[in-house]
Structures are given as structure tokens and as C-alpha cells.
N, C-alpha and C positions, 0 to 999 in steps of 0.2 A: 524101529519095527516096521514092517510092511503092512500095509492093510490088508484086511481080509479079503483072500481071493487073488493077492497078487502074489509074484514070486520073484526071486532073485534073477536078474536078468545074467544071461551068459553071451550076451551080444559083445562084442569088441568093444574096447573104449574108442572114442571118438578121437582123442589125442591125449595120451597118456592120462592123468587123473584131472585135466584141466575141466573138464565137462561133467557135469552131475550124472550119475548113473542112471539109468531107466528101469523102473520097475514094470513088469510086464504082468496083465491078467493072466492067471495061469492057463485058461483056454486057449490065449493067441500065443503064448510062448512058443508052441511048437513052430507054428506057421512064421514066425519071425525067425526062427533059429533056420527054418528052410529056406526063407529069402537070405539070409545072410550068407547061407551056404552057396546059393545060386549067384549072389553078387561077389564072393571072392574066388568062386570056381568057374565061373563060365562069363560074368558079365565085365568084370574088371580087366580081365585079360584081353577083352576084344575093343576097349575103349579107345585106343590109340588108333587101331585100324578102322573103327567106325567113323572116327573124326576125318580120318584122309580120305576115306571114301565119300564121306557125304552123303550118303544116301541111308534108307531106313535100316536100322540094325536087327536085320531079320531073325539072325541067330540069338543075339542077346534077348530079344522079346520072345522067343521061344523059351529059352531059360527062365525068364520071369512067369511065363505061363506054367511050365513043368513045377514052378516053387507051389502053385495052388494060391497065391497070394492075390490074385483077382478078384477072387471072391470075397476077401475079408471085410469089404466094405458093405457087402450086402446085409440086410437084417437077417437075424438069426431065422425067422419065420420063413425066409426064402433061401435058406441054406448056406448063409453066411455067418460071420462073426460080430457084425454091427459093431467094428472097432471105431474107437474116439478119434476124433480129429488129430488129437495129440500123437497116437500111434499112427494114423495116417501120414502126417508130417515127419516124424520120424522115419517112416520107411521112404518117404520121397528124400529126405537128407541123405540117407544111407546109401539110396541109389545114385544120388548125384556125386558122393564121394567118389564112386566107381566111373560113372558115366552120366553126365548131367541130361543128354538127350534122352537116354534111357528113361532118367528119371521124369522129364517133363512128358515123355509118352504115357507113361503111368499116371500122372498128375491129370491128365486131361482123361483118362479112362475114370479115375478116381471120381473127378468132379462131375462129370457128366451124368455117370450113373446115379450118384447121389441126387442129381437134379430130376432127372428122368423120374424116378420114383415117387417125386412130390407133385408131378403133374401130369403124367401120363395114365391112359385107360387102364382101368384095373386088370383087364386081361393080357395087357403087356407085362406086368411083373413078373409072373411066373414064367412066362416065356424068356424074356431077358435073363432072369436069374438062372433057367436051365442051360441057356447058351455059354452062361460064364462059367456055372459050376461044373458041368457036364463036358463042355466042349472048349473051355478056356478061351471063350471069346474075350477079345479085347476091343474097346470102343474109340475111335478118333472123331475129329471133331471139323465140320465146316461150317462156318459161320462168316468169318470176315470178307468184305469185299473190298475193292479199290477206289472206293468213293472219294470226293474230294476232302472230306472230313470222316474220322472214324465213326461218327454217328450219321452219316448221312443215311437218307431211307435206303433199305434193302432193294435190290433189283432182282435177285432170284425168286422165281415164282414157282408156286405149288397151286396148280389148277386141280380141282376135285373130279375124280371121274365116278362114274354111276356105281362102280363096285366098292367103293369107299377109300381107293387109292387115290395117288395125286400123280401128276405130270409135271415133274420139276425139269426148269429150263434157268441156266444161270452159271456163274461163273465165281469161283471163291478162290481167295488167296489165304496165304498163313494157316494152312489146313495141318495144323500139328496132329500128329498120330495118325493120320488118316491114310497114308500113301499104300499101307499094308494091313489096315484094322480089318477086323471080320465085318465091321459094321461102322459107317460113316453118318455120326449125328449130324444131318444137315438141315440147318436152318434156312427157311425161305418164307415168301409173303404170299398168303391167299388173299387176293383183292376181293374174292368172292364170299368171304368169311363174313360173318354177321356184325355188323358194328365197325369194319375194317375201314370204311371210307372216313370215319370219325376218329377213330384211334387206331393207328397202325398196328398196335400191340395186340389187338383184337385178331389180326390177321396173320400171326406168326405161328407157322406151322414146322413142326419138326418131324423128319422121318428119318428112320434107321435104314441105310442103304449099303448093300454089301458092295465093294471097290469094282467086283467083275460084272455088276448089272449094265445092260446093255445101255450105251448112252454116257457112261461114267468114264470120263477120261483123266487119269492121273498124269501130270504133265513131267514131272521129276525135274522141275525147274529151279529148285530150291539152291541157291548158291550165295549163302551167307557166310560172314566169317567165323561165326559161332554156332553153337547149337547145329551143327551141320548134319548130324545124324537122324534129326526130328523129320527130316525130308518135307518142311512144311511150306511145300510150292502150291502150285495152281491146280485146281479140279474144275472141269468144266461137266456140266450136267446138261446133257441134249434130248429133250424128249423123254427123259428118265421115267419110266413107269414104275411107282412105288408099290410094294406088297402092303395091302390095307392092314395085315396083321402085325406090321411094322410101324404103324402110325405112332408116334410117340407123345404126343399132346392132345390134350381136350382143346376144342375152341373156346379162346378167350383165356385161357392159362399160360403163365409165360415162368421165367427163371424166377426162384424165390427172391426176395428183396436183399438178400446177403449172399447171393451167390457172387458178385464181384469182389467182396471180401474175401471169401474162401481163395479166390484166385490169387489175391495179393499175398494171403500167409503162404500158399503153396510155392509161390515164386521165393518167397524168403526161405522157405527151406532148402530149395533146390540152389541157390546161390550161397547160402552158409555152407550145405555140403559141398559145394564144388571148391569153395576157399579152403574149405577142412581138407579135402583131397590134395589142394596145392601145398598147404603147410605140412602135411604127412610124405610128400615129395622132398620137401626142403629139410625135414627132419632127418630123412635117409642120407640125402646129399651133402647135407654139412660135413656131419662127422667123417664121411666116408672119402668126399671127393673134393672138397672146397678146401683152397689154401689161406692159412691164416694171416691177416695183416701184419707186417713186422712190429707196428706200435703196440699191438696186443701183447707181444713178448709171451705167446703160448706155443704149444707144439701143435695144437689141434684146432681148427677154427671153432668147433662146438664149443672150445673154452673161451672164446674172445668174448669178454663182458658186454660189448657193443651189440654184437649178434645175439646174444642172450636177451639183452633187453628189448631189442628190436622184435625178437620172436615173441618174447613175453606180453608185448605191446598189443601185436596183431592178435594172438591168442585170446587174450583177455576181451578185446573187443568183438571177437567172434563169440565168445561164451556170453558176452552180455546180449548180444543179437539173435543168439540162441535160446537163451533166457525169454525174451521177449517174443520171439516167434511161438515157444512153446504156451506161453500166456495167452496169446491171441488164438492158437488153437483151442485151447480149453474155453475160451469165451464163444468161439463158435458153437460149441455144444451148449452153453449156458443160453446162448440166444434162440438156439433150436429148441429148448426147453421152457422157453418164455421167462428165464431168470432176469434178462437184462433188455434193455431197449436197442435200437439199431445203433445209436450213436454212440451207446456204452460199448459197442462191438467196434465200431469204425474206426474211431479215433486210436484206441490201443493199436488196431490194424497198420493204421498209418505210421504210428511211431515206430512199429516194428519192422516196417517197409524201409524206412529211413535208416535205422540202424542195420538192416541187413544189407541194403547197398553200399553203406559208406564202408562197412567192416570188410565185406567180401570182395570189393573191388582193392581194397587197400591191399588185403592179405595176398590177392593174385598178381598184383604188381609188384609188392616188396619182397616177395621170395626171391627174386633176383638179388636183390641186395644183400639177403642172407647168404646166398649161396656163391655171389660172384660169376666172374666172366665164363668159367669153364661151364654154367649152367645154361648159357645163351645157346648153345649148339642145336641146331635144327632137330637132330637126332633125338634129343632128349624129350620133345614136345611137350615141355611145359607151357609155352603159349597157350595151350587150348584152355587152361583154366580161365585165365583172363579173357580170352576171346569169348567163351561161353557166358561168363558172368556180365560181360560187357553187353551182349546181347539181350539177357535176360532183364538185366536193369532197365531195359528202355521199356519194359511194360510198364505202365501206370508210373509217368516220370515223377522221381523223388522230389523235384521243385515244387511240384502240385501238392504231393503229399506233405510237405513242409508248410506250405502257405494255408491248405486246410487246418492243419492241427494249429497254426497260429490265429485264423479266424475263429474255429471254435473257441479257442481260450479267451481271446479279444471281445468275441461279439456275442458268443453263446451259439453261435451258427450250427445247426444240425444238419448233416449231409442227408441229401436225398437219396434213394436208391437209382443207381445208373450203371453205366458200363464200368466206369473208372471211379466211383467215389461211394 
């Protein structure tokens, strides 16, 4: 029996009946169905071309905007639906089945909008909401820099102007979703901020900057083996004058303590979705194009018991990872309600990350074992699934996730908030 306010889903099954069906809140169902139509009709058909081109998937993001789903994460008071993290992760996963680059671009928008609403000036909230609801605005991110370590002091600066805006100078790398975003959420350091000399976090300043702003240069130099259409290359800021109306932080406020954990759950969702996409390809290819091994003594490769066994193992591991990912998504909401502490969220997130990493990489690699030699033709494009997961899996290295789980269990260690824990 469905809970009150829930509706039977008509979303397409992920892989037959292997994955549990999703119950949708009645008010969210129409928007999820619109997203599904955009995925099937416009985003999935462009995935191979997007990967080959290796640049921002303009038409696919236009389809995502037309679906109306970008507003779903906004609270109802700002014109959104206030969707749960479970539904957000389901959306990211389903986007990833079709095109994991589009999924990651949406992931950035989802995460940064949720964050901004927790620390921005009150006046920005309705302004940002109007841009998303009325104009279909999507937000990209420029935070990473090429320091010797990932947590090296930020060198991009934001110096205050008398009118309340800032002058931004610096160079950012890994600028996922920013190349053609409507606004680039740009983190910089304001050395003049009160307390910044004692605590660098006090000087952190976020501005929303349109890419067409004078002094912003999108270099289009992203050349990775996977996630190619995220166009996550270099952006430089040269004497960029920001609009005071789009200052997105109050001095001294920064990302919430669980922000890095939300990032990790999102990566889980996208890796699992990409792996499901790979297995869908195998499920189509094996019965129609693969040749059975003689020892199996069957006429169709889909009837080979070893192929069936291997498929079942890969699917079972993905279902387990999917279940852990959704549980972690629910814990994100529980943390925001104050029902659990941060450790109670962090350790299950780490476990979900480990499971997603292992199951997804295995599935994307072993589909070739299922499909056979014919599947390795470049024209098939099946390698993009492994390439995309391999790049995604480098975020928050899995060895550290396993070590941190072990440290907690053996010593009672509680992870402190940080970029990756």
C-alpha cells in the first residue's frame, strides 16, 4: 500500500524488475514524467555525439530546461517543489543512464542552489528563484584551483568595491557545468573581510557571474577520457566586476557541514546510473548480436548459463549499491531535520560510495565479457560507460572512504567537516 500523498510511478523500470519501483509524491509525479520524456526523447539520443564532441551539451541542457525540472529543488515558498534528496538522486541517476555528463551538470546545479539558499542574503533568494523558475537558469561552478594540494589556500581574489560588488581575479580548473551556465557560482577569497587574516573561511566570497561578463574567459580546454561533455576546463577571471545583486554569501558564512557528503551521494547516483545504462546496452546486444560459446550448447547467447550468472551478479551488486545510495539520500534529509548527527550521516555515505564505486566499475568493464568480441567495435561506443565512471570515481578516492569507515569502527573516530570527508 502506498503512503498517503504518494502515487504509483509510471517511470520506466531501471532493469526489468531487478530494482525496487519508485513511489512518487503526487505533486512531483508530473515533473518527473516530463523529465523522463526529455531524457528519452532528446537527451539519450544525443549522448554519443556529446561524448565525441567533448564540449558542453547545449541542446541536451536546453531539453533539461524545457522539462521544468531545474526548479524542483527550490522550496515551495520560492516556486519550487522542495523535492527530497531521494528524488533528486533518482533524477541524477536517470539522467546518467542516458548521459552522465548531463547528469553531472544537473548535479552541480542541484547542489549549489541548495547550498546558496542556506547562506545567501535574503534578497537573493527570490531573485535566484525567479531566474530558475521564469528563465530556466542553470548554475555552474568555479571553485577548484591548480594548487599543489586540493586544499591549498585559494588564490582567486574578490576585492570589495564601494557599490557592494567585487573585483574578481583568478584562474579556476574543473569548472563543471560552468562553460554555458547562466550563472557561474565563483568562489574567491576576500583578504579584506573581517577575520580573514585569522580564519581563511571568514574571507570566502561567492558571486554569481554570467559567463558573458567582461573579463571572464572560458578556455574550452577540457580533454579528459570521460565526462567529456561536462566541458570542465579552465576559466580565468581578469578584473571581473560582479553585480552586487548577485553576491551569494554573507561574510563569515560558508558551505553547510554536510555539503561534501551530498556531493558524494550524487557521485554514487551518477556512477550507478551510468552502469545501469551499460547493462541496458548489454541486455539489448546479447540476445540480438552476441554469438553463444559452443560449450554452452545453446542457440542464443542470452540462454548461456554463464552469461546469465555473470549478468545476475553485476545486477545484484548494482541493486545493493542503489539501495545504499537511496538510504544515504534519506539520511541527508534526516540530517537537515536534525534527526541524526553528522557522523550518523557520513559513515553510511562512505559505505554507499564504496559500493557504488565497485559495482559500477565492474559492470561497465564486464559488459564486454557478456557481449563478446563483436561489442568492442568503436562504432558501438560502449567504452564511454567505463570511461565516464572511471573519471567520476576519482572524486573522493574509494581507498580513503574504506579507511575512514574502518577508522570509525575500530577507534570511534568521527569525521570532521571538510572538502572530502
